[in-house]
C-alpha positions as CSV (number, residue, x, y, z in Angstrom):
1,X,-31.9,63.8,101.5
2,X,-29.4,61.2,102.8
3,X,-26.9,59.3,100.6
4,X,-25.7,55.8,101.0
5,X,-22.4,55.7,99.1
6,X,-20.1,53.9,101.4
7,X,-20.8,51.8,104.5
8,X,-18.0,53.8,106.1
9,X,-20.3,56.8,106.1
10,X,-22.7,55.0,108.5
11,X,-22.7,54.6,112.2
12,X,-23.1,51.1,113.7
13,X,-26.6,52.1,114.9
14,X,-27.5,53.3,111.4
15,X,-26.3,50.1,109.7
16,X,-28.1,48.0,112.4
17,X,-31.3,49.9,111.8
18,X,-31.2,49.3,108.0
19,X,-30.3,45.6,108.4
20,X,-33.2,45.0,110.8
21,X,-35.6,46.8,108.5
22,X,-34.5,44.6,105.7
23,X,-35.1,41.5,107.9
24,X,-38.5,42.9,108.7
25,X,-39.4,43.3,105.1
26,X,-38.3,39.7,104.5
27,X,-40.5,38.3,107.2
28,X,-43.5,40.6,107.2
29,X,-43.6,42.2,103.8
30,X,-44.5,45.8,103.2
31,X,-46.2,47.4,106.1
32,X,-46.7,50.8,104.5
33,X,-46.2,52.4,101.1
34,X,-43.6,54.8,102.5
35,X,-42.4,56.0,99.1
36,X,-45.9,57.0,97.8
37,X,-45.5,60.1,95.6
38,X,-41.7,59.7,95.3
39,X,-39.6,59.3,92.2
40,X,-36.7,57.0,92.0
41,X,-34.1,56.9,89.1
42,X,-32.1,53.8,88.4
43,X,-28.9,54.5,86.4
44,X,-26.8,51.5,85.5
45,X,-23.7,51.7,83.3
46,X,-22.9,48.0,83.8
47,X,-24.8,44.8,83.4
48,X,-27.0,43.7,86.3
49,X,-29.7,41.1,87.0
50,X,-30.3,41.2,90.7
51,X,-29.3,44.6,91.9
52,X,-31.1,46.6,89.1
53,X,-34.2,44.5,89.3
54,X,-34.3,44.4,93.1
55,X,-34.1,48.2,93.3
56,X,-36.9,48.6,90.7
57,X,-39.0,46.1,92.6
58,X,-38.2,47.6,96.0
59,X,-39.1,51.2,94.9
60,X,-42.4,50.1,93.3
61,X,-43.5,47.9,96.2
62,X,-43.0,50.9,98.5
63,X,-45.1,53.1,96.1
64,X,-42.6,55.0,94.1
65,X,-42.5,55.7,90.4
66,X,-39.3,54.5,88.7
67,X,-37.4,55.7,85.7
68,X,-34.4,53.7,84.4
69,X,-31.4,55.0,82.5
70,X,-29.0,52.9,80.4
71,X,-25.2,53.7,80.1
72,X,-25.7,56.3,77.3
73,X,-29.1,57.8,78.1
74,X,-27.9,60.7,80.3
75,X,-26.1,63.7,79.0
76,X,-23.1,62.6,81.1
77,X,-22.2,60.6,78.0
78,X,-21.9,63.8,75.9
79,X,-19.9,65.9,78.4
80,X,-22.2,67.4,80.9
81,X,-20.6,67.6,84.3
82,X,-21.6,65.2,87.1
83,X,-22.5,68.2,89.3
84,X,-24.8,69.7,86.7
85,X,-26.5,66.4,86.2
86,X,-27.0,66.0,89.9
87,X,-28.4,69.5,90.3
88,X,-31.0,68.9,87.5
89,X,-32.0,65.4,88.6
90,X,-32.5,66.7,92.1
91,X,-35.4,68.8,90.8
92,X,-37.1,65.7,89.3
93,X,-36.2,62.8,91.5
94,X,-36.1,62.0,95.2
95,X,-33.4,59.3,94.8
96,X,-31.0,58.0,92.2
97,X,-29.5,54.4,92.4
98,X,-26.2,54.3,90.6
99,X,-24.0,51.4,89.3
100,X,-20.8,52.4,87.5
101,X,-18.2,49.8,88.5
102,X,-15.9,52.8,88.5
103,X,-14.4,55.2,91.1
104,X,-16.7,55.9,94.0
105,X,-15.8,59.6,93.8
106,X,-18.0,60.0,90.8
107,X,-20.9,58.7,92.8
108,X,-20.1,61.1,95.6
109,X,-20.2,63.9,93.1
110,X,-23.6,62.8,91.9
111,X,-24.6,63.0,95.5
112,X,-23.7,66.6,95.7
113,X,-27.3,67.9,95.4
114,X,-29.1,68.3,98.7
115,X,-32.3,67.5,96.9
116,X,-31.3,64.1,95.7
117,X,-30.5,60.9,97.7
118,X,-27.9,58.8,95.9
119,X,-27.3,55.1,96.5
120,X,-24.2,53.3,95.5
121,X,-25.4,50.1,93.8
122,X,-21.8,49.0,93.1
123,X,-18.6,50.9,92.5
124,X,-15.1,49.5,91.7
125,X,-14.1,49.3,95.4
126,X,-17.4,48.7,97.3
127,X,-20.8,47.1,97.0
128,X,-22.5,48.4,100.1
129,X,-26.1,47.3,99.5
130,X,-24.8,43.7,98.9
131,X,-23.3,43.7,102.3
132,X,-26.6,44.9,103.8
133,X,-28.4,42.0,102.1
134,X,-25.7,39.6,103.4
135,X,-26.1,40.8,107.0
136,X,-29.9,40.6,106.7
137,X,-29.6,37.0,105.5
138,X,-27.3,36.0,108.4
139,X,-29.5,37.9,110.9
140,X,-32.6,36.1,109.7
141,X,-30.9,32.7,109.8
142,X,-29.1,33.0,113.2
143,X,-31.2,35.6,115.0
144,X,-28.1,37.7,115.9
145,X,-24.7,38.5,114.4
146,X,-23.0,38.7,117.8
147,X,-20.5,35.9,118.0
148,X,-20.7,34.8,114.4
149,X,-17.6,34.0,112.3
150,X,-17.9,34.5,108.6
151,X,-15.4,33.2,106.1
152,X,-15.3,35.0,102.7
153,X,-13.3,33.0,100.1
154,X,-12.0,34.1,96.7
155,X,-11.1,37.4,95.0
156,X,-11.0,40.4,97.3
157,X,-13.5,42.3,95.2
158,X,-16.1,45.0,96.0
159,X,-18.3,42.6,97.9
160,X,-15.4,41.5,100.1
161,X,-14.5,45.1,100.8
162,X,-18.1,45.9,101.7
163,X,-18.2,42.9,104.0
164,X,-15.0,44.1,105.8
165,X,-16.6,47.5,106.4
166,X,-19.9,46.0,107.5
167,X,-18.1,43.7,109.9
168,X,-16.2,46.6,111.4
169,X,-19.5,48.3,112.1
170,X,-21.2,45.2,113.6
171,X,-20.2,44.5,117.2
172,X,-19.4,40.8,117.8
173,X,-19.2,39.8,114.1
174,X,-15.9,38.3,112.9
175,X,-14.7,38.1,109.3
176,X,-11.9,36.1,107.8
177,X,-11.0,36.9,104.2
178,X,-9.3,34.0,102.4
179,X,-7.9,35.4,99.2
180,X,-5.2,34.0,96.8
181,X,-2.0,36.0,97.0
182,X,-2.3,38.9,94.6
183,X,-6.1,39.0,94.8
184,X,-6.6,40.4,98.3
185,X,-8.9,43.1,99.6
186,X,-6.8,46.3,99.3
187,X,-4.9,47.3,102.4
188,X,-6.6,50.8,102.5
189,X,-10.0,49.1,102.9
190,X,-8.7,46.9,105.7
191,X,-7.1,49.9,107.4
192,X,-10.5,51.7,107.1
193,X,-12.3,48.7,108.6
194,X,-9.8,48.7,111.5
195,X,-10.4,52.4,112.1
196,X,-14.1,51.9,112.1
197,X,-13.8,49.0,114.5
198,X,-11.8,51.2,116.9
199,X,-8.6,49.1,116.4
200,X,-10.3,45.8,117.4
201,X,-9.4,42.8,115.3
202,X,-12.8,42.2,113.7
203,X,-11.4,41.5,110.2
204,X,-8.5,39.1,109.3
205,X,-7.1,38.4,105.8
206,X,-5.1,35.3,104.9
207,X,-3.9,33.8,101.7
208,X,-3.9,30.1,102.4
209,X,-6.7,27.8,103.6
210,X,-4.2,26.4,106.2
211,X,-4.2,29.8,107.9
212,X,-8.0,29.8,108.5
213,X,-9.0,29.4,112.2
214,X,-12.3,27.6,112.3
215,X,-14.9,26.6,112.8
216,X,-16.9,29.2,111.0
217,X,-20.7,29.8,110.9
218,X,-20.9,30.9,107.3
219,X,-18.8,30.5,104.1
220,X,-19.2,33.1,101.4
221,X,-17.8,33.3,97.9
222,X,-18.2,35.3,94.7
223,X,-17.5,34.8,91.1
224,X,-13.8,34.9,90.6
225,X,-14.0,37.2,87.5
226,X,-15.7,40.2,89.0
227,X,-18.3,41.6,86.6
228,X,-17.2,39.0,84.2
229,X,-14.1,40.9,83.3
230,X,-11.3,38.7,82.1
231,X,-8.0,38.8,83.9
232,X,-4.7,39.8,82.3
233,X,-2.9,36.5,83.2
234,X,-4.4,33.7,81.0
235,X,-3.2,31.2,83.6
236,X,-5.0,33.0,86.5
237,X,-7.1,30.0,87.5
238,X,-4.1,28.2,88.9
239,X,-3.9,30.9,91.6
240,X,-7.3,29.9,92.8
241,X,-6.6,26.2,93.2
242,X,-7.9,25.0,96.5
243,X,-10.4,27.9,96.8
244,X,-13.4,26.2,95.3
245,X,-16.3,25.6,97.8
246,X,-17.4,22.0,97.8
247,X,-18.8,19.8,100.6
248,X,-15.3,18.8,101.7
249,X,-14.4,22.5,102.1
250,X,-17.6,23.2,104.2
251,X,-16.9,20.1,106.3
252,X,-13.3,21.2,106.9
253,X,-14.1,24.7,108.1
254,X,-17.7,24.8,109.1
255,X,-19.4,24.2,112.3
256,X,-22.5,21.9,112.6
257,X,-24.9,24.7,111.4
258,X,-22.7,26.2,108.7
259,X,-24.4,28.0,105.9
260,X,-23.2,28.9,102.4
261,X,-23.6,32.3,100.8
262,X,-22.9,33.6,97.3
263,X,-23.7,37.1,95.9
264,X,-24.4,35.6,92.5
265,X,-24.1,35.2,89.5
266,X,-22.2,32.0,90.0
267,X,-19.9,30.2,87.7
268,X,-21.0,26.7,88.6
269,X,-18.1,24.3,88.9
270,X,-15.5,27.1,89.2
271,X,-15.8,28.8,92.6
272,X,-18.6,26.5,93.9
273,X,-20.0,23.1,93.1
274,X,-23.7,22.5,92.2
275,X,-24.0,20.3,95.2
276,X,-23.2,23.2,97.6
277,X,-25.0,26.0,95.7
278,X,-28.2,23.9,95.5
279,X,-27.7,22.0,98.7
280,X,-29.3,22.1,102.1
281,X,-26.7,24.4,103.6
282,X,-27.0,27.1,100.9
283,X,-28.9,30.3,101.7
284,X,-27.7,31.9,98.5
285,X,-31.2,32.1,97.0
286,X,-32.7,33.7,100.2
287,X,-29.7,36.0,100.1
288,X,-30.7,37.0,96.6
289,X,-34.2,37.8,97.8
290,X,-32.7,40.0,100.5
291,X,-31.1,42.2,97.9
292,X,-34.7,43.5,97.4
293,X,-35.5,43.8,101.1
294,X,-32.1,45.6,101.5
295,X,-33.0,47.9,98.7
296,X,-36.3,48.7,100.3
297,X,-34.6,49.4,103.6
298,X,-32.0,51.6,102.0
299,X,-34.4,53.7,100.0
300,X,-36.7,54.2,102.9
301,X,-33.7,55.2,105.1
302,X,-32.4,57.6,102.5
303,X,-35.7,59.3,101.5
304,X,-38.2,58.8,104.3
305,X,-36.2,58.6,107.4
306,X,-34.1,61.7,106.4
307,X,-37.3,63.6,105.8
308,X,-38.7,62.5,109.2
């Protein structure tokens, strides 16, 4: 089996293949039940609406049987080692989709069984399947990612880190990360993106809107409180002044065909206005749909393509 734990583990060709398959699923639907007879586990220790449901829906649409696990339903919660759990589940399941919001190394340890494909559905430092859904949305909209400029605004969270790695693996795509000072994408992720891009300046990070070089083709934002976790500083919102996406922001930085993306859930009125999220330039709802098509493409790549 083949794991998808970090985008950094992929080649540009592999990422492109997965994204194009997700676009195909979005346009054409299921062309074959490629997971018939397969068993997929979905293990989430943190809350989820879209990612958990999209993987369940993706697996069943492709013909698999699905079993879900809550945060305390595996013996991991009573002290069994990650490696023992992986070894056992590999005898029952073909794939395990995991969300921990913790260290990615635990997910790598779950992926230690050669019989079990493990998919990272969000760890503390990366959200790889979200970035695949994002690229699928942009590919469907623009036809090609070559020459596109994406502006990601707000906290440098796991979605931002995944976008940086995805950009580094996508020739011709350019990403500007606009994050308040103290809330940036970590330097080690940017260094990794630079390494993946062969030293080419595909990803730039700035801390002031005045430093953004437009126009951009797409503006992306996320909820400022990642996973709904409160920040230590009770006055943290002041650091995000000027980072809310409204029509004025889109007009300032966007080209004539600019689109708006949001990985959802949104805190309306905080990081984005209703007028933008529900407006004609928003593709956030199609982006949410592509979380399912991305899940289908990832599961197929991990389980079926590896076997083939």
